[in-house]
C-alpha positions as CSV (number, residue, x, y, z in Angstrom):
1,M,164.4,78.4,25.9
2,R,166.0,81.2,27.5
3,Y,162.7,82.9,26.9
4,G,160.6,80.0,28.5
5,L,162.8,79.5,31.5
6,G,162.2,83.4,32.0
7,V,159.0,83.9,32.0
8,G,158.3,80.5,34.1
9,Y,161.1,81.8,37.0
10,L,158.7,85.3,37.4
11,V,155.4,82.6,37.3
12,G,157.1,81.3,40.5
13,L,157.7,84.1,42.1
14,W,154.6,85.3,41.8
15,I,152.8,82.4,43.1
16,I,155.2,82.4,45.9
17,A,154.4,85.8,46.7
18,I,151.0,85.8,46.8
19,T,150.5,82.6,48.9
20,P,150.4,82.9,52.8
21,S,152.9,81.8,55.2
22,T,152.5,79.2,57.0
23,N,152.0,80.6,60.2
24,Q,148.6,82.0,58.9
25,T,147.4,78.7,57.9
26,P,145.0,77.2,60.6
27,F,145.3,73.4,58.6
28,R,148.4,72.0,57.8
29,Y,148.5,68.2,56.2
30,S,148.9,65.3,58.6
31,K,151.3,62.9,58.0
32,V,148.7,60.1,59.7
33,G,146.6,59.2,57.5
34,T,145.0,62.0,55.0
35,C,143.3,63.4,58.1
36,L,143.8,67.3,59.2
37,T,144.5,68.1,61.7
38,C,144.5,72.3,63.5
39,N,147.8,73.8,63.8
40,S,148.9,74.1,66.8
41,E,148.2,77.5,67.5
42,F,144.6,77.0,66.9
43,R,143.9,74.3,69.0
44,Q,143.3,75.7,72.0
45,P,141.7,79.4,72.8
46,S,143.9,81.7,74.2
47,L,143.8,83.8,77.6
48,S,142.3,86.8,75.8
49,V,139.2,84.9,74.7
50,A,138.8,82.8,77.5
51,Y,139.0,86.3,79.8
52,Q,136.8,88.4,76.4
53,L,134.2,85.1,77.4
54,T,134.4,85.5,81.2
55,S,133.6,89.4,81.3
56,E,130.3,88.7,78.5
57,L,128.9,86.2,80.9
58,T,129.7,88.8,83.7
59,G,127.8,91.4,82.1
60,L,125.1,89.3,80.7
61,E,124.6,88.4,84.9
62,N,124.6,92.3,85.6
63,K,122.4,93.1,83.2
64,T,119.7,90.3,84.2
65,Y,119.7,91.5,88.1
66,L,119.2,94.6,86.7
67,L,116.4,93.7,85.1
68,L,115.5,91.7,88.6
69,C,116.6,94.8,89.9
70,L,113.3,97.1,87.8
71,A,111.3,94.3,87.7
72,K,111.0,94.4,92.3
73,M,110.8,98.2,91.7
74,T,108.2,97.9,89.4
75,E,106.1,95.9,92.0
76,I,107.1,98.8,94.7
77,L,105.9,101.5,92.4
78,S,102.6,100.0,91.4
79,P,99.3,101.4,91.4
80,T,98.5,99.1,94.8
81,A,101.7,99.9,96.7
82,C,100.9,103.5,95.9
83,R,97.3,104.1,97.0
84,Q,98.5,102.2,99.9
85,L,101.6,103.8,101.0
86,S,99.7,107.0,100.7
87,Q,96.9,106.1,102.9
88,M,99.2,105.1,105.7
89,F,101.5,108.4,105.1
90,L,97.5,110.3,105.2
91,A,96.4,108.3,108.3
92,I,99.8,108.3,110.3
93,T,100.3,112.6,109.2
94,F,96.8,113.5,110.3
95,F,96.9,111.4,113.1
96,H,99.3,112.8,115.1
97,T,98.7,116.5,113.6
98,S,95.4,116.3,115.0
99,E,96.4,115.3,118.1
100,F,98.6,118.0,118.6
101,V,96.8,120.6,117.3
102,L,93.5,119.5,119.5
103,A,95.7,119.6,122.9
104,I,96.6,123.2,121.7
105,V,93.1,124.4,121.4
106,I,92.2,122.2,124.6
107,H,95.0,123.1,127.3
108,G,97.0,126.5,125.7
109,R,100.4,126.4,123.8
110,S,101.9,126.9,127.1
111,S,100.8,123.5,128.5
112,V,101.7,121.4,125.0
113,T,105.1,119.9,124.5
114,L,105.9,118.2,121.6
115,K,105.2,114.2,123.9
116,S,101.8,115.4,122.6
117,L,102.0,114.2,119.4
118,L,102.4,110.6,120.4
119,I,105.6,109.6,118.8
120,S,108.2,107.4,121.3
121,R,111.0,105.3,120.5
122,H,108.9,102.0,120.2
123,Y,106.3,104.0,117.8
124,L,108.8,104.7,115.4
125,F,110.5,100.9,116.0
126,A,106.6,99.4,115.2
127,M,106.0,101.7,112.3
128,I,109.3,100.6,110.5
129,F,108.8,97.5,111.2
130,S,105.3,97.4,109.3
131,V,106.3,99.0,106.2
132,L,109.5,97.0,106.1
133,E,107.3,94.1,106.3
134,Y,104.9,95.6,103.5
135,F,108.0,96.1,101.3
136,I,109.5,92.3,101.5
137,E,105.9,91.1,100.7
138,I,105.0,93.2,98.1
139,S,108.8,92.0,96.5
140,L,107.8,88.7,96.7
141,L,104.2,87.9,96.9
142,P,102.8,90.8,95.6
143,E,99.1,89.1,95.0
144,V,99.2,89.3,99.2
145,K,98.3,92.7,98.8
146,E,95.4,92.6,96.0
147,H,93.0,91.4,98.8
148,W,90.9,94.8,98.5
149,V,87.7,94.3,100.6
150,I,90.4,93.5,103.4
151,S,92.1,96.8,102.8
152,D,89.2,98.4,102.6
153,L,88.0,97.2,105.7
154,G,91.1,98.5,107.3
155,L,90.6,101.8,105.7
156,T,87.3,101.7,107.2
157,M,88.4,101.0,110.5
158,I,91.2,103.9,110.2
159,V,88.3,106.3,110.0
160,I,85.9,104.6,113.0
161,G,89.1,104.6,115.4
162,E,89.7,108.0,114.2
163,I,86.4,109.3,114.8
164,I,86.2,107.2,117.9
165,R,88.9,109.1,119.7
166,K,88.6,112.4,118.1
167,I,84.8,112.6,119.7
168,A,86.4,111.4,122.8
169,I,88.9,114.0,123.5
170,I,86.5,116.8,122.4
171,T,83.8,115.5,125.0
172,A,86.3,115.4,127.5
173,G,87.6,118.6,126.8
174,K,90.3,119.9,129.7
175,A,89.2,116.6,131.5
176,F,91.5,115.0,128.9
177,T,95.3,114.7,128.9
178,H,98.1,112.7,126.9
179,L,99.5,111.6,130.0
180,I,97.6,110.0,133.1
181,R,97.1,112.1,135.9
182,I,98.8,111.4,139.5
183,Y,97.4,115.0,141.5
184,H,93.7,116.0,141.0
185,D,93.5,119.5,139.8
186,E,89.9,121.9,139.3
187,H,89.5,121.3,135.8
188,H,89.8,117.4,136.1
189,Q,85.7,116.3,136.2
190,L,84.6,113.0,135.9
191,I,83.2,112.5,132.1
192,T,80.1,110.5,131.9
193,H,77.8,112.1,129.2
194,G,78.0,111.8,125.4
195,I,80.4,109.2,124.1
196,Y,81.7,108.1,127.8
197,R,78.1,107.1,128.5
198,Y,78.6,103.5,126.2
199,V,82.6,103.5,127.1
200,R,84.6,104.2,129.6
201,H,87.8,104.7,127.9
202,P,87.2,105.9,124.1
203,S,90.0,107.3,123.3
204,Y,92.0,104.3,123.7
205,C,89.4,102.1,121.6
206,G,89.8,104.6,119.4
207,F,93.1,104.2,118.8
208,F,93.1,100.5,119.0
209,F,90.9,100.2,115.9
210,W,93.4,103.1,114.4
211,S,96.7,101.5,114.8
212,V,95.4,97.8,114.1
213,G,93.4,98.7,111.1
214,T,96.8,100.9,109.4
215,Q,98.2,97.3,109.4
216,I,95.1,95.4,107.8
217,M,94.8,98.4,104.9
218,L,98.3,97.4,104.4
219,C,97.5,93.5,104.5
220,N,99.8,92.9,106.5
221,P,99.1,89.3,108.0
222,I,102.6,89.5,111.1
223,S,102.3,93.4,111.7
224,T,98.5,92.9,112.1
225,I,98.6,90.4,115.1
226,A,101.8,92.2,116.6
227,F,100.1,95.6,116.9
228,A,96.8,94.0,118.2
229,F,99.1,92.4,120.7
230,V,101.1,95.0,121.8
231,V,98.5,97.6,121.9
232,W,96.4,95.2,123.5
233,R,99.4,95.0,126.3
234,F,99.8,98.3,126.6
235,F,96.0,99.5,127.6
236,A,96.1,96.4,129.6
237,N,98.5,97.8,131.7
238,R,97.6,101.3,131.5
239,I,94.1,101.2,132.3
240,P,94.4,99.3,135.9
241,Y,96.8,102.0,136.9
242,E,95.2,104.9,135.8
243,E,91.7,103.7,137.4
244,F,93.5,103.4,140.7
245,F,93.9,107.1,140.3
246,L,90.3,107.9,139.1
247,R,89.3,106.0,142.3
248,Q,91.0,108.1,144.5
249,F,90.3,111.4,142.8
250,F,86.0,110.6,142.7
251,G,85.5,107.7,145.1
252,A,81.8,105.8,144.7
253,Q,80.9,108.3,142.2
254,Y,83.5,106.5,140.0
255,V,83.2,103.0,141.3
256,E,79.6,102.8,140.2
257,Y,80.2,104.5,136.8
258,A,83.2,101.8,136.3
259,Q,80.4,98.5,137.4
260,R,77.9,100.2,134.5
261,V,79.9,100.8,131.8
262,G,82.8,98.8,130.3
263,S,86.1,99.8,129.8
264,G,85.8,99.7,125.5
265,C,89.3,98.1,124.9
266,L,88.3,94.3,125.0
267,L,89.5,94.6,128.6
268,S,87.8,93.2,132.1
269,V,89.6,95.5,134.5
270,S,86.4,96.5,136.5
271,G,87.8,94.4,138.9
272,Y,89.9,97.5,140.2
273,A,87.0,100.0,140.6
274,N,84.9,97.1,143.0
275,L,86.1,98.1,145.9
276,S,83.5,99.6,148.5
277,F,83.9,103.3,150.3
278,R,83.0,102.7,153.5
279,G,83.0,104.2,156.6
280,S,85.3,101.8,157.9
281,W,87.1,99.3,156.0
282,S,88.1,95.5,157.0
283,G,91.6,94.3,157.2
284,A,90.7,92.2,153.7
285,D,89.6,95.4,152.1
286,C,92.9,97.4,153.4
287,C,95.2,94.6,152.3
288,R,93.3,94.6,148.9
289,L,93.9,98.4,148.9
290,Y,97.3,97.7,149.5
291,L,98.2,95.2,146.7
292,E,96.4,97.0,144.3
293,H,99.1,100.0,145.1
294,L,101.8,97.2,144.7
295,A,100.3,96.3,141.6
296,C,100.0,99.8,140.4
297,L,103.2,100.5,141.3
298,L,104.7,97.3,139.1
299,I,102.7,98.6,136.1
300,L,104.6,101.7,136.4
301,A,108.2,100.1,136.3
302,L,107.2,98.7,133.3
303,Q,105.3,101.4,131.4
304,Q,109.2,102.8,131.4
305,F,109.7,100.3,129.1
306,W,106.5,100.9,126.9
307,D,107.1,104.9,126.8
308,A,103.8,105.2,128.4
309,E,103.0,108.4,127.2
310,A,102.1,108.0,124.0
311,C,99.0,107.1,124.1
């Protein structure tokens, strides 16, 4: 009897020792019916668990954002972007370098300044704007840049514009300068042969084709319209001012030349050269010349804002 009680006592102690405590038991019996209810410690998640879940969600959002950024970078570094941007870089580099080199060859290093690079504040702003437009459009609408017929048309315009402008510079020789001459010198001659037989201002015509072609090549619709308008307006202000002095230098010879040959910049400015040079001028002719002079002074003031030194 005693032996049986001792064995039972030891078995009971062993059962108590291996049984987990109630604090570790997630469920306990409820006196309400026969349902099991969750222990109070496990009824709501702790703050540490909530913080961990929030951190995981935040990490997931960061990874998603990173993947989107990588996708956008993939578009920017795509073969299309690399080809078009490299063509743009080469076109700009060749244009400004060749302008500077030709100016040195024609006029000598001592007579050429950095202005012959034709880089002004407004020009830099326009180019930066066009590049920003390109990055935004290729990130949001990459298919817009895939119109290769349009892009190749722009590249063709760049080449044609460069050829026209460089032929004009070489043909004019020392008569060509990047700044408008307001005083006549011995090297300044009226060039009417070569490409000047067909266009009065072939260098401006070439630059117009070149500048607009850069934006067509990039398939930039906004910059294409903006460049075309701004460049046209620039030459619309510059050509009348330049031709005022050309008429003073070459007289009736330039008047006849201007009446015979167009400007080449989609401009109708021959009216500035229609004034006939006679032995005695009427009052209307003098009044017209005075108004032309005032208009040229106004154009000169406007050119201070448009950096007239950049052709």
